[in-house]
C-alpha positions as a Python dict, from the first residue, in 0.01 Angstrom:
ca = {
    (1, 'M'): (0, 0, 0),
    (2, 'K'): (167, -209, 256),
    (3, 'V'): (26, -162, 607),
    (4, 'N'): (288, -26, 840),
    (5, 'S'): (300, 138, 1182),
    (6, 'V'): (522, 427, 1291),
    (7, 'K'): (496, 531, 1654),
    (8, 'E'): (793, 752, 1667),
    (9, 'I'): (1067, 877, 1438),
    (10, 'S'): (1420, 994, 1563),
    (11, 'I'): (1617, 1198, 1309),
    (12, 'E'): (1948, 1234, 1443),
    (13, 'S'): (2057, 1495, 1187),
    (14, 'L'): (1797, 1746, 1308),
    (15, 'N'): (1704, 1916, 1641),
    (16, 'I'): (1363, 1826, 1780),
    (17, 'F'): (1136, 2130, 1792),
    (18, 'R'): (849, 1969, 1963),
    (19, 'R'): (704, 1625, 2015),
    (20, 'G'): (330, 1658, 2016),
    (21, 'K'): (55, 1397, 2084),
    (22, 'V'): (58, 1282, 1720),
    (23, 'R'): (324, 1484, 1533),
    (24, 'D'): (703, 1498, 1575),
    (25, 'I'): (828, 1841, 1471),
    (26, 'Y'): (1195, 1913, 1382),
    (27, 'E'): (1389, 2225, 1303),
    (28, 'L'): (1494, 2248, 940),
    (29, 'N'): (1686, 2519, 793),
    (30, 'G'): (1480, 2790, 966),
    (31, 'D'): (1162, 2604, 880),
    (32, 'L'): (986, 2310, 1048),
    (33, 'L'): (948, 1943, 942),
    (34, 'F'): (625, 1801, 1052),
    (35, 'V'): (610, 1428, 1078),
    (36, 'A'): (262, 1254, 1128),
    (37, 'T'): (314, 945, 1323),
    (38, 'D'): (56, 679, 1372),
    (39, 'R'): (4, 754, 1749),
    (40, 'I'): (-357, 827, 1862),
    (41, 'S'): (-469, 1058, 2125),
    (42, 'C'): (-803, 1031, 2291),
    (43, 'F'): (-922, 1248, 2586),
    (44, 'D'): (-585, 1422, 2557),
    (45, 'V'): (-405, 1093, 2636),
    (46, 'V'): (-169, 926, 2385),
    (47, 'L'): (-263, 559, 2377),
    (48, 'P'): (-13, 292, 2374),
    (49, 'D'): (-108, 127, 2058),
    (50, 'P'): (-55, 312, 1715),
    (51, 'I'): (-309, 299, 1435),
    (52, 'P'): (-133, 173, 1102),
    (53, 'L'): (-152, 422, 818),
    (54, 'K'): (-317, 682, 1035),
    (55, 'G'): (-30, 935, 996),
    (56, 'I'): (-38, 896, 617),
    (57, 'V'): (-409, 964, 604),
    (58, 'L'): (-369, 1277, 833),
    (59, 'N'): (-91, 1417, 623),
    (60, 'K'): (-249, 1352, 280),
    (61, 'L'): (-585, 1481, 384),
    (62, 'S'): (-427, 1791, 534),
    (63, 'L'): (-251, 1854, 200),
    (64, 'F'): (-571, 1797, 17),
    (65, 'W'): (-747, 2066, 234),
    (66, 'F'): (-457, 2299, 232),
    (67, 'D'): (-470, 2306, -150),
    (68, 'L'): (-843, 2340, -157),
    (69, 'T'): (-869, 2629, 95),
    (70, 'K'): (-554, 2828, 0),
    (71, 'D'): (-767, 3104, -157),
    (72, 'L'): (-956, 3149, 154),
    (73, 'V'): (-654, 3170, 393),
    (74, 'S'): (-280, 3136, 368),
    (75, 'N'): (-128, 2827, 505),
    (76, 'H'): (215, 2728, 640),
    (77, 'L'): (286, 2463, 382),
    (78, 'I'): (609, 2486, 183),
    (79, 'S'): (654, 2137, 45),
    (80, 'S'): (557, 1770, 89),
    (81, 'D'): (864, 1641, -97),
    (82, 'V'): (1156, 1568, 135),
    (83, 'S'): (1344, 1368, -116),
    (84, 'E'): (1580, 1659, -204),
    (85, 'V'): (1664, 1750, 161),
    (86, 'T'): (2031, 1650, 224),
    (87, 'Q'): (1981, 1633, 601),
    (88, 'L'): (1701, 1371, 560),
    (89, 'S'): (1914, 1127, 358),
    (90, 'G'): (1850, 794, 483),
    (91, 'Y'): (1500, 873, 616),
    (92, 'H'): (1314, 924, 291),
    (93, 'D'): (1134, 591, 294),
    (94, 'I'): (994, 648, 637),
    (95, 'L'): (908, 1009, 590),
    (96, 'K'): (737, 959, 255),
    (97, 'D'): (363, 1046, 255),
    (98, 'R'): (373, 1136, 620),
    (99, 'S'): (584, 1456, 638),
    (100, 'I'): (565, 1807, 517),
    (101, 'I'): (799, 2107, 537),
    (102, 'V'): (623, 2428, 675),
    (103, 'K'): (698, 2780, 755),
    (104, 'K'): (758, 2856, 1127),
    (105, 'T'): (499, 3097, 1271),
    (106, 'E'): (404, 3225, 1601),
    (107, 'P'): (113, 2995, 1701),
    (108, 'L'): (-188, 3129, 1862),
    (109, 'P'): (-266, 2971, 2208),
    (110, 'F'): (-620, 2851, 2110),
    (111, 'E'): (-786, 2575, 1903),
    (112, 'C'): (-1056, 2717, 1689),
    (113, 'V'): (-1345, 2471, 1724),
    (114, 'V'): (-1642, 2515, 1495),
    (115, 'R'): (-1949, 2298, 1565),
    (116, 'G'): (-2224, 2265, 1309),
    (117, 'Y'): (-2395, 1969, 1487),
    (118, 'L'): (-2448, 1901, 1859),
    (119, 'S'): (-2218, 1603, 1948),
    (120, 'G'): (-1942, 1493, 2181),
    (121, 'S'): (-1845, 1732, 2451),
    (122, 'G'): (-2056, 1993, 2313),
    (123, 'W'): (-2364, 1766, 2359),
    (124, 'K'): (-2249, 1683, 2717),
    (125, 'D'): (-2217, 2053, 2794),
    (126, 'Y'): (-2551, 2139, 2633),
    (127, 'K'): (-2734, 1873, 2844),
    (128, 'K'): (-2584, 2021, 3170),
    (129, 'E'): (-2610, 2396, 3104),
    (130, 'G'): (-2798, 2453, 2776),
    (131, 'K'): (-2499, 2619, 2614),
    (132, 'V'): (-2156, 2532, 2471),
    (133, 'S'): (-1852, 2749, 2543),
    (134, 'G'): (-2071, 3030, 2657),
    (135, 'V'): (-2303, 3017, 2349),
    (136, 'E'): (-2656, 2966, 2454),
    (137, 'L'): (-2858, 2737, 2237),
    (138, 'K'): (-3240, 2693, 2214),
    (139, 'K'): (-3416, 2423, 2415),
    (140, 'E'): (-3488, 2071, 2350),
    (141, 'L'): (-3217, 2001, 2084),
    (142, 'L'): (-3130, 1644, 2004),
    (143, 'E'): (-2796, 1473, 2019),
    (144, 'S'): (-2640, 1509, 1671),
    (145, 'Q'): (-2896, 1781, 1573),
    (146, 'K'): (-2782, 2030, 1314),
    (147, 'L'): (-2759, 2371, 1449),
    (148, 'D'): (-2927, 2656, 1298),
    (149, 'Q'): (-2590, 2819, 1240),
    (150, 'P'): (-2246, 2674, 1316),
    (151, 'I'): (-2100, 2811, 1638),
    (152, 'F'): (-1746, 2900, 1734),
    (153, 'T'): (-1639, 2719, 2055),
    (154, 'P'): (-1267, 2770, 2115),
    (155, 'S'): (-1056, 2590, 2363),
    (156, 'T'): (-699, 2635, 2505),
    (157, 'K'): (-409, 2427, 2376),
    (158, 'E'): (-238, 2225, 2633),
    (159, 'D'): (94, 2018, 2588),
    (160, 'S'): (-23, 1790, 2850),
    (161, 'G'): (-364, 1718, 3028),
    (162, 'H'): (-693, 1832, 2899),
    (163, 'D'): (-760, 2136, 2662),
    (164, 'M'): (-1015, 2360, 2833),
    (165, 'A'): (-1318, 2494, 2661),
    (166, 'V'): (-1332, 2876, 2681),
    (167, 'S'): (-1569, 3153, 2563),
    (168, 'F'): (-1506, 3390, 2274),
    (169, 'D'): (-1471, 3668, 2531),
    (170, 'Y'): (-1202, 3483, 2698),
    (171, 'V'): (-1017, 3461, 2371),
    (172, 'A'): (-1071, 3834, 2306),
    (173, 'D'): (-936, 3919, 2649),
    (174, 'K'): (-614, 3721, 2588),
    (175, 'I'): (-530, 3816, 2228),
    (176, 'G'): (-745, 4124, 2160),
    (177, 'L'): (-1089, 4164, 2009),
    (178, 'E'): (-958, 4223, 1647),
    (179, 'L'): (-753, 3915, 1620),
    (180, 'A'): (-1010, 3699, 1811),
    (181, 'S'): (-1281, 3818, 1566),
    (182, 'K'): (-1057, 3745, 1275),
    (183, 'I'): (-981, 3371, 1376),
    (184, 'R'): (-1356, 3318, 1467),
    (185, 'D'): (-1478, 3460, 1119),
    (186, 'K'): (-1206, 3264, 937),
    (187, 'S'): (-1278, 2943, 1118),
    (188, 'L'): (-1651, 2982, 1026),
    (189, 'E'): (-1564, 3060, 673),
    (190, 'L'): (-1349, 2750, 636),
    (191, 'Y'): (-1599, 2533, 810),
    (192, 'F'): (-1876, 2652, 576),
    (193, 'F'): (-1662, 2578, 268),
    (194, 'A'): (-1539, 2232, 383),
    (195, 'H'): (-1887, 2124, 500),
    (196, 'N'): (-2051, 2214, 176),
    (197, 'Y'): (-1774, 2034, -26),
    (198, 'A'): (-1786, 1717, 190),
    (199, 'E'): (-2162, 1697, 157),
    (200, 'T'): (-2105, 1644, -209),
    (201, 'R'): (-1893, 1357, -131),
    (202, 'G'): (-2152, 1199, 103),
    (203, 'I'): (-1979, 1319, 420),
    (204, 'I'): (-2104, 1536, 698),
    (205, 'I'): (-1845, 1727, 883),
    (206, 'A'): (-2009, 1772, 1217),
    (207, 'D'): (-1740, 1969, 1383),
    (208, 'T'): (-1367, 2055, 1343),
    (209, 'K'): (-1094, 2248, 1494),
    (210, 'F'): (-841, 2485, 1312),
    (211, 'E'): (-518, 2629, 1447),
    (212, 'F'): (-368, 2955, 1332),
    (213, 'G'): (-30, 3131, 1358),
    (214, 'I'): (112, 3475, 1286),
    (215, 'L'): (392, 3524, 1026),
    (216, 'D'): (511, 3866, 937),
    (217, 'G'): (196, 4018, 1083),
    (218, 'K'): (-32, 3789, 875),
    (219, 'L'): (-274, 3524, 989),
    (220, 'I'): (-172, 3182, 874),
    (221, 'L'): (-346, 2832, 889),
    (222, 'I'): (-120, 2583, 1048),
    (223, 'D'): (-89, 2235, 1197),
    (224, 'E'): (-345, 1985, 1045),
    (225, 'V'): (-668, 2067, 888),
    (226, 'L'): (-1004, 1877, 842),
    (227, 'T'): (-871, 1544, 936),
    (228, 'P'): (-1024, 1246, 1122),
    (229, 'D'): (-816, 1358, 1429),
    (230, 'S'): (-950, 1709, 1426),
    (231, 'S'): (-1300, 1655, 1306),
    (232, 'R'): (-1611, 1432, 1313),
    (233, 'F'): (-1691, 1279, 976),
    (234, 'W'): (-2042, 1113, 942),
    (235, 'P'): (-2188, 928, 647),
    (236, 'K'): (-2463, 1137, 513),
    (237, 'D'): (-2678, 855, 417),
    (238, 'E'): (-2697, 720, 767),
    (239, 'Y'): (-2748, 1047, 953),
    (240, 'T'): (-3031, 1048, 1202),
    (241, 'P'): (-3059, 1313, 1470),
    (242, 'G'): (-3134, 1191, 1829),
    (243, 'R'): (-2852, 944, 1863),
    (244, 'A'): (-2475, 905, 1836),
    (245, 'Q'): (-2370, 863, 1467),
    (246, 'N'): (-2144, 612, 1287),
    (247, 'S'): (-1827, 798, 1201),
    (248, 'F'): (-1506, 794, 999),
    (249, 'D'): (-1279, 941, 1270),
    (250, 'K'): (-1137, 843, 1617),
    (251, 'Q'): (-1478, 853, 1779),
    (252, 'Y'): (-1502, 478, 1743),
    (253, 'V'): (-1185, 453, 1956),
    (254, 'R'): (-1328, 697, 2224),
    (255, 'D'): (-1650, 513, 2229),
    (256, 'W'): (-1451, 169, 2297),
    (257, 'L'): (-1245, 346, 2570),
    (258, 'E'): (-1568, 480, 2735),
    (259, 'S'): (-1702, 125, 2746),
    (260, 'T'): (-1402, 6, 2945),
    (261, 'G'): (-1457, 232, 3245),
    (262, 'W'): (-1112, 394, 3195),
    (263, 'D'): (-1095, 715, 3408),
    (264, 'K'): (-930, 899, 3120),
    (265, 'T'): (-600, 949, 3301),
    (266, 'P'): (-269, 785, 3196),
    (267, 'P'): (-189, 528, 3126),
    (268, 'A'): (-450, 439, 2883),
    (269, 'P'): (-559, 60, 2816),
    (270, 'N'): (-427, -126, 2524),
    (271, 'L'): (-648, -142, 2231),
    (272, 'P'): (-785, -486, 2092),
    (273, 'Q'): (-634, -572, 1747),
    (274, 'E'): (-998, -571, 1620),
    (275, 'V'): (-1029, -201, 1724),
    (276, 'I'): (-692, -115, 1571),
    (277, 'E'): (-783, -272, 1237),
    (278, 'K'): (-1132, -121, 1226),
    (279, 'T'): (-996, 228, 1308),
    (280, 'T'): (-741, 205, 1021),
    (281, 'Q'): (-1020, 121, 792),
    (282, 'K'): (-1238, 400, 898),
    (283, 'Y'): (-963, 642, 845),
    (284, 'L'): (-896, 513, 499),
    (285, 'F'): (-1259, 505, 401),
    (286, 'G'): (-1302, 877, 520),
    (287, 'Y'): (-1002, 973, 320),
    (288, 'K'): (-1128, 796, 9),
    (289, 'N'): (-1477, 949, 29),
    (290, 'I'): (-1349, 1304, 69),
    (291, 'A'): (-1025, 1302, -152),
    (292, 'G'): (-1160, 1050, -405),
    (293, 'V'): (-830, 844, -384),
    (294, 'D'): (-782, 500, -242),
    (295, 'L'): (-468, 448, -39),
    (296, 'Q'): (-472, 81, -55),
}
């Protein structure tokens, strides 16, 4: 596959619904067109340099998981084929493999984060407070250690700025205990299923986030699912608790950014070409291991 880079797509025949950190979303005949660009966001800041093929990996891996988990929870996918859509004539080549048509739902205002291992911001919070998003954990856990049971650690969804970690009680107060319990339980069920599957492919899913919407009173899985942008993927054969892990996700970029002393406010520094190329390879390798398909 030819390496390309798509930072932004402008489709003049459609109205823009929302331009997110990574996805451009358009209105399409009462539904939505999701376009996964190659933009990359770290610490809730969009970086100036795109990662070639990243959007294709995100899109295809989401499609893979949507299909694999459709019996656990309904999702918003309608089609991944835009070739027959009249309004998109002239855009088929650039949209191919990086776009999907989805149902429009009422999105819930929280990211449903599930952590099976103690890493990233969860590890930092644990070192300070001994708990993560209000969930108290036992003492003397190590970095990257597997938790006795995965925990639900939701956060707010912010269009700009940093998402904020919140407790389950906070979510229940905002959307009601019944719905909060439903998204917690469904998130944990999805994580268990995906974690067990990925382990058979030599990958540990350390943590991930899900997003849900409501359509006709029914809970629907939306956005992306179990991708290198929304999850931490670790090679199982290299896993050793007590340290940071090698990964097939954007943690590599986060680590490089941390090393620069950047204060995590815009604008972000430019990425070296070596970091860009290595990140592309990490995304491709993660996809190949999980989906069993080589994109190159």
